[in-house]
PDBQT receptor file of N, H, CA, C and O in Angstrom, charges set to zero:
ATOM      1  N   MET A   1     -62.101  18.015 -13.780  1.00  0.00    +0.000 N 
ATOM      2  CA  MET A   1     -61.798  16.720 -14.510  1.00  0.00    +0.000 C 
ATOM      3  C   MET A   1     -60.456  16.891 -14.655  1.00  0.00    +0.000 C 
ATOM      4  O   MET A   1     -59.611  16.232 -14.049  1.00  0.00    +0.000 OA
ATOM      5  N   LEU A   2     -60.203  17.878 -15.552  1.00  0.00    +0.000 N 
ATOM      6  H   LEU A   2     -60.890  18.413 -16.045  1.00  0.00    +0.000 HD
ATOM      7  CA  LEU A   2     -58.769  18.435 -16.093  1.00  0.00    +0.000 C 
ATOM      8  C   LEU A   2     -57.660  18.229 -14.985  1.00  0.00    +0.000 C 
ATOM      9  O   LEU A   2     -56.604  17.646 -15.230  1.00  0.00    +0.000 OA
ATOM     10  N   SER A   3     -57.971  18.737 -13.782  1.00  0.00    +0.000 N 
ATOM     11  H   SER A   3     -58.828  19.211 -13.582  1.00  0.00    +0.000 HD
ATOM     12  CA  SER A   3     -57.123  18.804 -12.684  1.00  0.00    +0.000 C 
ATOM     13  C   SER A   3     -56.742  17.089 -12.288  1.00  0.00    +0.000 C 
ATOM     14  O   SER A   3     -55.614  16.609 -12.175  1.00  0.00    +0.000 OA
ATOM     15  N   LEU A   4     -58.044  16.397 -12.130  1.00  0.00    +0.000 N 
ATOM     16  H   LEU A   4     -58.960  16.787 -12.221  1.00  0.00    +0.000 HD
ATOM     17  CA  LEU A   4     -57.925  14.744 -11.951  1.00  0.00    +0.000 C 
ATOM     18  C   LEU A   4     -57.025  14.182 -12.813  1.00  0.00    +0.000 C 
ATOM     19  O   LEU A   4     -56.170  13.460 -12.301  1.00  0.00    +0.000 OA
ATOM     20  N   ILE A   5     -57.006  14.372 -14.257  1.00  0.00    +0.000 N 
ATOM     21  H   ILE A   5     -57.700  14.959 -14.673  1.00  0.00    +0.000 HD
ATOM     22  CA  ILE A   5     -56.253  13.790 -14.849  1.00  0.00    +0.000 C 
ATOM     23  C   ILE A   5     -54.739  14.548 -14.938  1.00  0.00    +0.000 C 
ATOM     24  O   ILE A   5     -53.722  13.869 -15.081  1.00  0.00    +0.000 OA
ATOM     25  N   PHE A   6     -54.715  15.362 -14.884  1.00  0.00    +0.000 N 
ATOM     26  H   PHE A   6     -55.541  15.914 -14.768  1.00  0.00    +0.000 HD
ATOM     27  CA  PHE A   6     -53.456  16.147 -14.625  1.00  0.00    +0.000 C 
ATOM     28  C   PHE A   6     -52.588  15.553 -13.291  1.00  0.00    +0.000 C 
ATOM     29  O   PHE A   6     -51.388  15.349 -13.476  1.00  0.00    +0.000 OA
ATOM     30  N   TRP A   7     -53.125  15.289 -12.041  1.00  0.00    +0.000 N 
ATOM     31  H   TRP A   7     -54.100  15.454 -11.891  1.00  0.00    +0.000 HD
ATOM     32  CA  TRP A   7     -52.646  15.061 -11.189  1.00  0.00    +0.000 C 
ATOM     33  C   TRP A   7     -52.243  13.239 -11.237  1.00  0.00    +0.000 C 
ATOM     34  O   TRP A   7     -51.223  12.784 -10.720  1.00  0.00    +0.000 OA
ATOM     35  N   ALA A   8     -53.065  12.571 -11.812  1.00  0.00    +0.000 N 
ATOM     36  H   ALA A   8     -53.894  12.940 -12.232  1.00  0.00    +0.000 HD
ATOM     37  CA  ALA A   8     -53.122  11.316 -12.066  1.00  0.00    +0.000 C 
ATOM     38  C   ALA A   8     -51.499  11.220 -12.891  1.00  0.00    +0.000 C 
ATOM     39  O   ALA A   8     -50.467  10.715 -12.448  1.00  0.00    +0.000 OA
ATOM     40  N   PHE A   9     -51.694  11.791 -14.010  1.00  0.00    +0.000 N 
ATOM     41  H   PHE A   9     -52.532  12.201 -14.370  1.00  0.00    +0.000 HD
ATOM     42  CA  PHE A   9     -50.076  12.038 -14.833  1.00  0.00    +0.000 C 
ATOM     43  C   PHE A   9     -48.924  12.323 -14.036  1.00  0.00    +0.000 C 
ATOM     44  O   PHE A   9     -47.805  11.812 -14.072  1.00  0.00    +0.000 OA
ATOM     45  N   ILE A  10     -49.315  13.080 -13.426  1.00  0.00    +0.000 N 
ATOM     46  H   ILE A  10     -50.224  13.495 -13.396  1.00  0.00    +0.000 HD
ATOM     47  CA  ILE A  10     -48.068  13.521 -12.283  1.00  0.00    +0.000 C 
ATOM     48  C   ILE A  10     -47.780  12.132 -11.437  1.00  0.00    +0.000 C 
ATOM     49  O   ILE A  10     -46.671  11.631 -11.246  1.00  0.00    +0.000 OA
ATOM     50  N   LEU A  11     -48.817  11.727 -11.063  1.00  0.00    +0.000 N 
ATOM     51  H   LEU A  11     -49.718  12.133 -11.218  1.00  0.00    +0.000 HD
ATOM     52  CA  LEU A  11     -48.496  10.557 -10.158  1.00  0.00    +0.000 C 
ATOM     53  C   LEU A  11     -47.863   9.428 -11.110  1.00  0.00    +0.000 C 
ATOM     54  O   LEU A  11     -46.689   9.140 -10.881  1.00  0.00    +0.000 OA
ATOM     55  N   VAL A  12     -48.350   8.934 -11.885  1.00  0.00    +0.000 N 
ATOM     56  H   VAL A  12     -49.304   9.168 -12.071  1.00  0.00    +0.000 HD
ATOM     57  CA  VAL A  12     -47.702   8.000 -12.745  1.00  0.00    +0.000 C 
ATOM     58  C   VAL A  12     -45.945   8.535 -13.095  1.00  0.00    +0.000 C 
ATOM     59  O   VAL A  12     -45.003   7.844 -12.706  1.00  0.00    +0.000 OA
ATOM     60  N   LEU A  13     -45.798   9.454 -13.640  1.00  0.00    +0.000 N 
ATOM     61  H   LEU A  13     -46.563  10.016 -13.956  1.00  0.00    +0.000 HD
ATOM     62  CA  LEU A  13     -44.472   9.867 -13.796  1.00  0.00    +0.000 C 
ATOM     63  C   LEU A  13     -43.924   9.916 -12.428  1.00  0.00    +0.000 C 
ATOM     64  O   LEU A  13     -42.754   9.535 -12.425  1.00  0.00    +0.000 OA
ATOM     65  N   GLY A  14     -44.349  10.240 -11.306  1.00  0.00    +0.000 N 
ATOM     66  H   GLY A  14     -45.300  10.550 -11.309  1.00  0.00    +0.000 HD
ATOM     67  CA  GLY A  14     -43.408  10.189  -9.888  1.00  0.00    +0.000 C 
ATOM     68  C   GLY A  14     -43.297   8.542  -9.983  1.00  0.00    +0.000 C 
ATOM     69  O   GLY A  14     -42.170   8.065 -10.122  1.00  0.00    +0.000 OA
ATOM     70  N   LEU A  15     -44.169   7.873  -9.928  1.00  0.00    +0.000 N 
ATOM     71  H   LEU A  15     -45.084   8.261  -9.815  1.00  0.00    +0.000 HD
ATOM     72  CA  LEU A  15     -44.023   6.575  -9.699  1.00  0.00    +0.000 C 
ATOM     73  C   LEU A  15     -42.612   6.137 -10.758  1.00  0.00    +0.000 C 
ATOM     74  O   LEU A  15     -41.636   5.513 -10.341  1.00  0.00    +0.000 OA
ATOM     75  N   SER A  16     -42.754   6.541 -11.937  1.00  0.00    +0.000 N 
ATOM     76  H   SER A  16     -43.547   7.048 -12.276  1.00  0.00    +0.000 HD
ATOM     77  CA  SER A  16     -41.796   5.961 -13.009  1.00  0.00    +0.000 C 
ATOM     78  C   SER A  16     -40.482   6.464 -12.543  1.00  0.00    +0.000 C 
ATOM     79  O   SER A  16     -39.568   5.651 -12.403  1.00  0.00    +0.000 OA
ATOM     80  N   TYR A  17     -40.277   7.821 -12.268  1.00  0.00    +0.000 N 
ATOM     81  H   TYR A  17     -41.019   8.481 -12.382  1.00  0.00    +0.000 HD
ATOM     82  CA  TYR A  17     -39.179   8.208 -11.866  1.00  0.00    +0.000 C 
ATOM     83  C   TYR A  17     -38.613   7.648 -10.789  1.00  0.00    +0.000 C 
ATOM     84  O   TYR A  17     -37.398   7.508 -10.925  1.00  0.00    +0.000 OA
ATOM     85  N   PHE A  18     -39.025   7.296  -9.825  1.00  0.00    +0.000 N 
ATOM     86  H   PHE A  18     -40.012   7.410  -9.714  1.00  0.00    +0.000 HD
ATOM     87  CA  PHE A  18     -38.721   6.169  -8.709  1.00  0.00    +0.000 C 
ATOM     88  C   PHE A  18     -38.569   4.639  -9.147  1.00  0.00    +0.000 C 
ATOM     89  O   PHE A  18     -38.247   3.865  -8.246  1.00  0.00    +0.000 OA
ATOM     90  N   GLY A  19     -38.747   4.160 -10.317  1.00  0.00    +0.000 N 
ATOM     91  H   GLY A  19     -39.009   4.789 -11.049  1.00  0.00    +0.000 HD
ATOM     92  CA  GLY A  19     -38.588   2.695 -10.605  1.00  0.00    +0.000 C 
ATOM     93  C   GLY A  19     -39.882   2.161 -10.055  1.00  0.00    +0.000 C 
ATOM     94  O   GLY A  19     -39.811   0.944  -9.883  1.00  0.00    +0.000 OA
ATOM     95  N   ILE A  20     -41.096   2.709  -9.709  1.00  0.00    +0.000 N 
ATOM     96  H   ILE A  20     -41.154   3.697  -9.849  1.00  0.00    +0.000 HD
ATOM     97  CA  ILE A  20     -42.040   1.792  -9.356  1.00  0.00    +0.000 C 
ATOM     98  C   ILE A  20     -42.978   1.410 -10.383  1.00  0.00    +0.000 C 
ATOM     99  O   ILE A  20     -43.422   2.218 -11.199  1.00  0.00    +0.000 OA
ATOM    100  N   SER A  21     -43.275   0.222 -10.354  1.00  0.00    +0.000 N 
ATOM    101  H   SER A  21     -42.915  -0.434  -9.692  1.00  0.00    +0.000 HD
ATOM    102  CA  SER A  21     -44.188  -0.307 -11.532  1.00  0.00    +0.000 C 
ATOM    103  C   SER A  21     -45.282  -0.176 -11.067  1.00  0.00    +0.000 C 
ATOM    104  O   SER A  21     -45.242  -0.299  -9.843  1.00  0.00    +0.000 OA
ATOM    105  N   VAL A  22     -46.457   0.057 -11.526  1.00  0.00    +0.000 N 
ATOM    106  H   VAL A  22     -46.489   0.157 -12.520  1.00  0.00    +0.000 HD
ATOM    107  CA  VAL A  22     -47.900  -0.071 -11.041  1.00  0.00    +0.000 C 
ATOM    108  C   VAL A  22     -48.357  -1.476 -11.571  1.00  0.00    +0.000 C 
ATOM    109  O   VAL A  22     -49.108  -2.130 -10.847  1.00  0.00    +0.000 OA
ATOM    110  N   GLU A  23     -48.000  -1.939 -12.661  1.00  0.00    +0.000 N 
ATOM    111  H   GLU A  23     -47.391  -1.407 -13.249  1.00  0.00    +0.000 HD
ATOM    112  CA  GLU A  23     -48.347  -3.467 -13.174  1.00  0.00    +0.000 C 
ATOM    113  C   GLU A  23     -47.611  -4.468 -11.701  1.00  0.00    +0.000 C 
ATOM    114  O   GLU A  23     -48.285  -5.119 -10.902  1.00  0.00    +0.000 OA
ATOM    115  N   ALA A  24     -46.367  -4.350 -11.692  1.00  0.00    +0.000 N 
ATOM    116  H   ALA A  24     -45.819  -3.821 -12.341  1.00  0.00    +0.000 HD
ATOM    117  CA  ALA A  24     -46.062  -5.000 -10.656  1.00  0.00    +0.000 C 
ATOM    118  C   ALA A  24     -46.739  -5.057  -9.248  1.00  0.00    +0.000 C 
ATOM    119  O   ALA A  24     -47.005  -6.067  -8.598  1.00  0.00    +0.000 OA
ATOM    120  N   ILE A  25     -46.939  -3.865  -8.950  1.00  0.00    +0.000 N 
ATOM    121  H   ILE A  25     -46.723  -3.044  -9.479  1.00  0.00    +0.000 HD
ATOM    122  CA  ILE A  25     -47.803  -4.039  -7.547  1.00  0.00    +0.000 C 
ATOM    123  C   ILE A  25     -49.036  -4.587  -7.648  1.00  0.00    +0.000 C 
ATOM    124  O   ILE A  25     -49.453  -5.354  -6.779  1.00  0.00    +0.000 OA
ATOM    125  N   LEU A  26     -49.826  -4.218  -8.832  1.00  0.00    +0.000 N 
ATOM    126  H   LEU A  26     -49.487  -3.595  -9.538  1.00  0.00    +0.000 HD
ATOM    127  CA  LEU A  26     -51.197  -4.842  -9.018  1.00  0.00    +0.000 C 
ATOM    128  C   LEU A  26     -51.316  -6.048  -9.286  1.00  0.00    +0.000 C 
ATOM    129  O   LEU A  26     -52.408  -6.572  -9.063  1.00  0.00    +0.000 OA
ATOM    130  N   ASN A  27     -50.273  -6.808  -9.819  1.00  0.00    +0.000 N 
ATOM    131  H   ASN A  27     -49.386  -6.382 -10.000  1.00  0.00    +0.000 HD
ATOM    132  CA  ASN A  27     -50.120  -8.146  -9.858  1.00  0.00    +0.000 C 
ATOM    133  C   ASN A  27     -49.212  -8.864  -8.901  1.00  0.00    +0.000 C 
ATOM    134  O   ASN A  27     -48.828  -9.969  -9.283  1.00  0.00    +0.000 OA
ATOM    135  N   SER A  28     -48.857  -8.507  -7.901  1.00  0.00    +0.000 N 
ATOM    136  H   SER A  28     -49.169  -7.609  -7.590  1.00  0.00    +0.000 HD
ATOM    137  CA  SER A  28     -48.273  -9.070  -6.630  1.00  0.00    +0.000 C 
ATOM    138  C   SER A  28     -49.316  -9.732  -5.899  1.00  0.00    +0.000 C 
ATOM    139  O   SER A  28     -50.480  -9.342  -5.992  1.00  0.00    +0.000 OA
ATOM    140  N   PRO A  29     -49.003 -10.654  -5.216  1.00  0.00    +0.000 N 
ATOM    141  CA  PRO A  29     -49.749 -11.070  -4.167  1.00  0.00    +0.000 C 
ATOM    142  C   PRO A  29     -50.531 -10.325  -3.219  1.00  0.00    +0.000 C 
ATOM    143  O   PRO A  29     -51.750 -10.265  -3.060  1.00  0.00    +0.000 OA
ATOM    144  N   THR A  30     -49.290  -9.603  -2.447  1.00  0.00    +0.000 N 
ATOM    145  H   THR A  30     -48.300  -9.652  -2.577  1.00  0.00    +0.000 HD
ATOM    146  CA  THR A  30     -49.756  -8.810  -1.674  1.00  0.00    +0.000 C 
ATOM    147  C   THR A  30     -50.379  -7.387  -2.213  1.00  0.00    +0.000 C 
ATOM    148  O   THR A  30     -50.869  -6.609  -1.394  1.00  0.00    +0.000 OA
ATOM    149  N   GLY A  31     -50.347  -7.080  -3.570  1.00  0.00    +0.000 N 
ATOM    150  H   GLY A  31     -49.948  -7.712  -4.235  1.00  0.00    +0.000 HD
ATOM    151  CA  GLY A  31     -51.036  -6.025  -4.069  1.00  0.00    +0.000 C 
ATOM    152  C   GLY A  31     -52.686  -6.684  -4.165  1.00  0.00    +0.000 C 
ATOM    153  O   GLY A  31     -53.691  -6.013  -3.935  1.00  0.00    +0.000 OA
ATOM    154  N   GLN A  32     -52.684  -7.773  -4.458  1.00  0.00    +0.000 N 
ATOM    155  H   GLN A  32     -51.867  -8.318  -4.645  1.00  0.00    +0.000 HD
ATOM    156  CA  GLN A  32     -54.052  -8.428  -4.612  1.00  0.00    +0.000 C 
ATOM    157  C   GLN A  32     -54.798  -8.546  -3.537  1.00  0.00    +0.000 C 
ATOM    158  O   GLN A  32     -56.025  -8.592  -3.623  1.00  0.00    +0.000 OA
ATOM    159  N   GLN A  33     -54.178  -8.606  -2.435  1.00  0.00    +0.000 N 
ATOM    160  H   GLN A  33     -53.181  -8.568  -2.366  1.00  0.00    +0.000 HD
ATOM    161  CA  GLN A  33     -54.720  -8.893  -1.036  1.00  0.00    +0.000 C 
ATOM    162  C   GLN A  33     -55.143  -7.642  -0.783  1.00  0.00    +0.000 C 
ATOM    163  O   GLN A  33     -56.334  -7.412  -0.573  1.00  0.00    +0.000 OA
ATOM    164  N   ASN A  34     -54.131  -6.612  -0.775  1.00  0.00    +0.000 N 
ATOM    165  H   ASN A  34     -53.163  -6.798  -0.945  1.00  0.00    +0.000 HD
ATOM    166  CA  ASN A  34     -54.563  -5.247  -0.433  1.00  0.00    +0.000 C 
ATOM    167  C   ASN A  34     -55.829  -4.487  -0.797  1.00  0.00    +0.000 C 
ATOM    168  O   ASN A  34     -56.542  -3.780  -0.086  1.00  0.00    +0.000 OA
ATOM    169  N   ILE A  35     -55.960  -4.915  -2.503  1.00  0.00    +0.000 N 
ATOM    170  H   ILE A  35     -55.380  -5.489  -3.080  1.00  0.00    +0.000 HD
ATOM    171  CA  ILE A  35     -57.215  -4.339  -3.385  1.00  0.00    +0.000 C 
ATOM    172  C   ILE A  35     -58.390  -5.098  -3.135  1.00  0.00    +0.000 C 
ATOM    173  O   ILE A  35     -59.496  -4.684  -3.483  1.00  0.00    +0.000 OA
ATOM    174  N   ALA A  36     -58.195  -6.356  -2.462  1.00  0.00    +0.000 N 
ATOM    175  H   ALA A  36     -57.297  -6.693  -2.179  1.00  0.00    +0.000 HD
ATOM    176  CA  ALA A  36     -59.353  -7.241  -1.975  1.00  0.00    +0.000 C 
ATOM    177  C   ALA A  36     -59.953  -6.496  -0.780  1.00  0.00    +0.000 C 
ATOM    178  O   ALA A  36     -61.128  -6.175  -0.602  1.00  0.00    +0.000 OA
ATOM    179  N   TYR A  37     -58.714  -6.261   0.126  1.00  0.00    +0.000 N 
ATOM    180  H   TYR A  37     -57.759  -6.522  -0.018  1.00  0.00    +0.000 HD
ATOM    181  CA  TYR A  37     -59.296  -5.530   1.344  1.00  0.00    +0.000 C 
ATOM    182  C   TYR A  37     -60.154  -4.458   1.238  1.00  0.00    +0.000 C 
ATOM    183  O   TYR A  37     -61.285  -4.287   1.694  1.00  0.00    +0.000 OA
ATOM    184  N   ILE A  38     -59.271  -3.601   0.405  1.00  0.00    +0.000 N 
ATOM    185  H   ILE A  38     -58.352  -3.740   0.035  1.00  0.00    +0.000 HD
ATOM    186  CA  ILE A  38     -59.876  -2.131   0.171  1.00  0.00    +0.000 C 
ATOM    187  C   ILE A  38     -61.301  -2.462  -0.357  1.00  0.00    +0.000 C 
ATOM    188  O   ILE A  38     -62.224  -2.018   0.326  1.00  0.00    +0.000 OA
ATOM    189  N   SER A  39     -61.613  -3.158  -1.443  1.00  0.00    +0.000 N 
ATOM    190  H   SER A  39     -60.864  -3.519  -1.999  1.00  0.00    +0.000 HD
ATOM    191  CA  SER A  39     -63.052  -2.997  -2.135  1.00  0.00    +0.000 C 
ATOM    192  C   SER A  39     -63.989  -3.973  -0.976  1.00  0.00    +0.000 C 
ATOM    193  O   SER A  39     -65.217  -3.895  -1.016  1.00  0.00    +0.000 OA
ATOM    194  N   HIS A  40     -63.507  -4.608  -0.265  1.00  0.00    +0.000 N 
ATOM    195  H   HIS A  40     -62.509  -4.670  -0.232  1.00  0.00    +0.000 HD
ATOM    196  CA  HIS A  40     -64.176  -5.104   0.969  1.00  0.00    +0.000 C 
ATOM    197  C   HIS A  40     -64.839  -3.905   2.047  1.00  0.00    +0.000 C 
ATOM    198  O   HIS A  40     -65.997  -3.645   2.375  1.00  0.00    +0.000 OA
ATOM    199  N   LEU A  41     -63.826  -3.462   2.329  1.00  0.00    +0.000 N 
ATOM    200  H   LEU A  41     -62.885  -3.673   2.063  1.00  0.00    +0.000 HD
ATOM    201  CA  LEU A  41     -64.116  -2.068   3.399  1.00  0.00    +0.000 C 
ATOM    202  C   LEU A  41     -64.980  -1.162   2.532  1.00  0.00    +0.000 C 
ATOM    203  O   LEU A  41     -66.035  -0.917   3.117  1.00  0.00    +0.000 OA
ATOM    204  N   LEU A  42     -64.887  -0.536   1.245  1.00  0.00    +0.000 N 
ATOM    205  H   LEU A  42     -64.030  -0.735   0.771  1.00  0.00    +0.000 HD
ATOM    206  CA  LEU A  42     -65.776   0.359   0.511  1.00  0.00    +0.000 C 
ATOM    207  C   LEU A  42     -67.198  -0.698   0.348  1.00  0.00    +0.000 C 
ATOM    208  O   LEU A  42     -68.312  -0.207   0.535  1.00  0.00    +0.000 OA
ATOM    209  N   SER A  43     -67.087  -1.778   0.083  1.00  0.00    +0.000 N 
ATOM    210  H   SER A  43     -66.183  -2.177  -0.069  1.00  0.00    +0.000 HD
ATOM    211  CA  SER A  43     -68.416  -2.650   0.053  1.00  0.00    +0.000 C 
ATOM    212  C   SER A  43     -69.227  -2.107   1.329  1.00  0.00    +0.000 C 
ATOM    213  O   SER A  43     -70.220  -1.384   1.406  1.00  0.00    +0.000 OA
ATOM    214  N   ASP A  44     -68.364  -2.779   2.379  1.00  0.00    +0.000 N 
ATOM    215  H   ASP A  44     -67.557  -3.367   2.316  1.00  0.00    +0.000 HD
ATOM    216  CA  ASP A  44     -69.454  -2.763   3.647  1.00  0.00    +0.000 C 
ATOM    217  C   ASP A  44     -69.670  -1.274   4.164  1.00  0.00    +0.000 C 
ATOM    218  O   ASP A  44     -70.417  -1.087   5.125  1.00  0.00    +0.000 OA
ATOM    219  N   ALA A  45     -69.088  -0.315   3.599  1.00  0.00    +0.000 N 
ATOM    220  H   ALA A  45     -68.482  -0.467   2.818  1.00  0.00    +0.000 HD
ATOM    221  CA  ALA A  45     -69.238   0.943   4.050  1.00  0.00    +0.000 C 
ATOM    222  C   ALA A  45     -70.309   1.546   3.174  1.00  0.00    +0.000 C 
ATOM    223  O   ALA A  45     -71.141   2.245   3.753  1.00  0.00    +0.000 OA
ATOM    224  N   TRP A  46     -70.425   1.379   1.813  1.00  0.00    +0.000 N 
ATOM    225  H   TRP A  46     -69.749   0.811   1.343  1.00  0.00    +0.000 HD
ATOM    226  CA  TRP A  46     -71.423   1.371   1.177  1.00  0.00    +0.000 C 
ATOM    227  C   TRP A  46     -72.849   0.895   1.735  1.00  0.00    +0.000 C 
ATOM    228  O   TRP A  46     -73.822   1.633   1.891  1.00  0.00    +0.000 OA
ATOM    229  N   VAL A  47     -72.783  -0.579   2.027  1.00  0.00    +0.000 N 
ATOM    230  H   VAL A  47     -71.993  -1.178   1.900  1.00  0.00    +0.000 HD
ATOM    231  CA  VAL A  47     -73.951  -0.860   2.880  1.00  0.00    +0.000 C 
ATOM    232  C   VAL A  47     -74.452  -0.277   4.242  1.00  0.00    +0.000 C 
ATOM    233  O   VAL A  47     -75.623  -0.100   4.576  1.00  0.00    +0.000 OA
ATOM    234  N   TRP A  48     -73.370  -0.028   4.923  1.00  0.00    +0.000 N 
ATOM    235  H   TRP A  48     -72.419  -0.171   4.652  1.00  0.00    +0.000 HD
ATOM    236  CA  TRP A  48     -73.503   0.753   6.314  1.00  0.00    +0.000 C 
ATOM    237  C   TRP A  48     -74.222   2.061   5.843  1.00  0.00    +0.000 C 
ATOM    238  O   TRP A  48     -75.382   2.221   6.222  1.00  0.00    +0.000 OA
ATOM    239  N   LEU A  49     -73.619   3.044   5.022  1.00  0.00    +0.000 N 
ATOM    240  H   LEU A  49     -72.676   2.914   4.713  1.00  0.00    +0.000 HD
ATOM    241  CA  LEU A  49     -74.143   4.255   4.478  1.00  0.00    +0.000 C 
ATOM    242  C   LEU A  49     -75.318   4.397   3.918  1.00  0.00    +0.000 C 
ATOM    243  O   LEU A  49     -76.052   5.360   4.140  1.00  0.00    +0.000 OA
ATOM    244  N   GLN A  50     -75.665   3.193   2.939  1.00  0.00    +0.000 N 
ATOM    245  H   GLN A  50     -75.070   2.410   2.758  1.00  0.00    +0.000 HD
ATOM    246  CA  GLN A  50     -76.989   3.389   2.224  1.00  0.00    +0.000 C 
ATOM    247  C   GLN A  50     -78.327   3.818   2.647  1.00  0.00    +0.000 C 
ATOM    248  O   GLN A  50     -79.081   4.484   1.938  1.00  0.00    +0.000 OA
ATOM    249  N   PRO A  51     -78.608   3.379   3.918  1.00  0.00    +0.000 N 
ATOM    250  CA  PRO A  51     -79.658   3.728   4.378  1.00  0.00    +0.000 C 
ATOM    251  C   PRO A  51     -79.819   5.127   4.877  1.00  0.00    +0.000 C 
ATOM    252  O   PRO A  51     -80.946   5.548   5.140  1.00  0.00    +0.000 OA
ATOM    253  N   TYR A  52     -78.864   5.796   5.007  1.00  0.00    +0.000 N 
ATOM    254  H   TYR A  52     -77.949   5.454   4.793  1.00  0.00    +0.000 HD
ATOM    255  CA  TYR A  52     -78.551   7.227   5.437  1.00  0.00    +0.000 C 
ATOM    256  C   TYR A  52     -78.603   8.115   4.222  1.00  0.00    +0.000 C 
ATOM    257  O   TYR A  52     -78.949   9.295   4.287  1.00  0.00    +0.000 OA
ATOM    258  N   ILE A  53     -78.234   7.481   3.070  1.00  0.00    +0.000 N 
ATOM    259  H   ILE A  53     -77.954   6.523   3.018  1.00  0.00    +0.000 HD
ATOM    260  CA  ILE A  53     -77.940   8.244   1.774  1.00  0.00    +0.000 C 
ATOM    261  C   ILE A  53     -79.110   8.337   1.108  1.00  0.00    +0.000 C 
ATOM    262  O   ILE A  53     -79.423   9.357   0.495  1.00  0.00    +0.000 OA
ATOM    263  N   GLN A  54     -79.978   7.100   1.184  1.00  0.00    +0.000 N 
ATOM    264  H   GLN A  54     -79.724   6.271   1.683  1.00  0.00    +0.000 HD
ATOM    265  CA  GLN A  54     -81.296   6.816   0.486  1.00  0.00    +0.000 C 
ATOM    266  C   GLN A  54     -82.076   7.791   0.552  1.00  0.00    +0.000 C 
ATOM    267  O   GLN A  54     -82.407   8.187  -0.566  1.00  0.00    +0.000 OA
ATOM    268  N   PRO A  55     -82.653   8.529   1.665  1.00  0.00    +0.000 N 
ATOM    269  CA  PRO A  55     -83.450   9.530   1.966  1.00  0.00    +0.000 C 
ATOM    270  C   PRO A  55     -83.071  10.725   1.170  1.00  0.00    +0.000 C 
ATOM    271  O   PRO A  55     -83.947  11.419   0.653  1.00  0.00    +0.000 OA
ATOM    272  N   ALA A  56     -81.718  11.019   1.037  1.00  0.00    +0.000 N 
ATOM    273  H   ALA A  56     -81.006  10.455   1.457  1.00  0.00    +0.000 HD
ATOM    274  CA  ALA A  56     -81.457  12.584   0.421  1.00  0.00    +0.000 C 
ATOM    275  C   ALA A  56     -81.605  12.367  -0.908  1.00  0.00    +0.000 C 
ATOM    276  O   ALA A  56     -82.095  13.281  -1.571  1.00  0.00    +0.000 OA
ATOM    277  N   ILE A  57     -81.276  11.318  -1.465  1.00  0.00    +0.000 N 
ATOM    278  H   ILE A  57     -80.878  10.576  -0.927  1.00  0.00    +0.000 HD
ATOM    279  CA  ILE A  57     -81.188  10.733  -2.512  1.00  0.00    +0.000 C 
ATOM    280  C   ILE A  57     -82.907  10.946  -3.501  1.00  0.00    +0.000 C 
ATOM    281  O   ILE A  57     -83.152  11.466  -4.590  1.00  0.00    +0.000 OA
ATOM    282  N   THR A  58     -83.770  10.276  -2.491  1.00  0.00    +0.000 N 
ATOM    283  H   THR A  58     -83.572   9.854  -1.606  1.00  0.00    +0.000 HD
ATOM    284  CA  THR A  58     -85.131  10.503  -2.535  1.00  0.00    +0.000 C 
ATOM    285  C   THR A  58     -85.659  11.897  -2.586  1.00  0.00    +0.000 C 
ATOM    286  O   THR A  58     -86.542  12.310  -3.338  1.00  0.00    +0.000 OA
ATOM    287  N   ALA A  59     -85.051  12.511  -1.756  1.00  0.00    +0.000 N 
ATOM    288  H   ALA A  59     -84.334  12.175  -1.146  1.00  0.00    +0.000 HD
ATOM    289  CA  ALA A  59     -85.705  14.103  -1.641  1.00  0.00    +0.000 C 
ATOM    290  C   ALA A  59     -84.994  14.898  -2.825  1.00  0.00    +0.000 C 
ATOM    291  O   ALA A  59     -85.657  15.881  -3.155  1.00  0.00    +0.000 OA
ATOM    292  N   LEU A  60     -83.934  14.745  -3.477  1.00  0.00    +0.000 N 
ATOM    293  H   LEU A  60     -83.396  13.946  -3.209  1.00  0.00    +0.000 HD
ATOM    294  CA  LEU A  60     -83.331  14.968  -4.427  1.00  0.00    +0.000 C 
ATOM    295  C   LEU A  60     -84.097  14.905  -5.861  1.00  0.00    +0.000 C 
ATOM    296  O   LEU A  60     -84.235  15.802  -6.692  1.00  0.00    +0.000 OA
ATOM    297  N   LYS A  61     -84.561  13.529  -5.886  1.00  0.00    +0.000 N 
ATOM    298  H   LYS A  61     -84.450  12.800  -5.211  1.00  0.00    +0.000 HD
ATOM    299  CA  LYS A  61     -85.425  13.331  -6.750  1.00  0.00    +0.000 C 
ATOM    300  C   LYS A  61     -86.636  13.828  -6.684  1.00  0.00    +0.000 C 
ATOM    301  O   LYS A  61     -87.007  14.261  -7.775  1.00  0.00    +0.000 OA
ATOM    302  N   SER A  62     -87.292  13.923  -5.958  1.00  0.00    +0.000 N 
ATOM    303  H   SER A  62     -86.991  13.572  -5.071  1.00  0.00    +0.000 HD
ATOM    304  CA  SER A  62     -88.404  14.802  -5.654  1.00  0.00    +0.000 C 
ATOM    305  C   SER A  62     -88.573  15.862  -6.047  1.00  0.00    +0.000 C 
ATOM    306  O   SER A  62     -89.550  16.251  -6.686  1.00  0.00    +0.000 OA
ATOM    307  N   PHE A  63     -87.283  16.712  -5.591  1.00  0.00    +0.000 N 
ATOM    308  H   PHE A  63     -86.489  16.396  -5.071  1.00  0.00    +0.000 HD
ATOM    309  CA  PHE A  63     -87.004  17.990  -5.738  1.00  0.00    +0.000 C 
ATOM    310  C   PHE A  63     -87.004  18.516  -7.241  1.00  0.00    +0.000 C 
ATOM    311  O   PHE A  63     -87.289  19.623  -7.696  1.00  0.00    +0.000 OA
ATOM    312  N   LYS A  64     -86.625  17.452  -7.797  1.00  0.00    +0.000 N 
ATOM    313  H   LYS A  64     -86.393  16.552  -7.428  1.00  0.00    +0.000 HD
ATOM    314  CA  LYS A  64     -86.082  17.717  -9.425  1.00  0.00    +0.000 C 
ATOM    315  C   LYS A  64     -87.326  17.731 -10.119  1.00  0.00    +0.000 C 
ATOM    316  O   LYS A  64     -87.455  18.424 -11.128  1.00  0.00    +0.000 OA
ATOM    317  N   SER A  65     -88.368  16.947  -9.618  1.00  0.00    +0.000 N 
ATOM    318  H   SER A  65     -88.263  16.385  -8.798  1.00  0.00    +0.000 HD
ATOM    319  CA  SER A  65     -89.086  16.751 -10.729  1.00  0.00    +0.000 C 
ATOM    320  C   SER A  65     -90.412  17.917 -10.262  1.00  0.00    +0.000 C 
ATOM    321  O   SER A  65     -91.369  18.097 -11.014  1.00  0.00    +0.000 OA
TER     322      SER A  65
């Protein structure tokens, strides 16, 4: 967990060094379209993978009990 926080901090510092504003990217129309596209892809992937993942989750729950 600490390594993830560390690398996120390094990423923000790197973007700042090159003058890239994360806020400007997220608020731009292109950034909004990209975020919507990625979230749609992840949603579709979750729906597609859920029938394969659900038996594993059920098996883990029964193993834990």
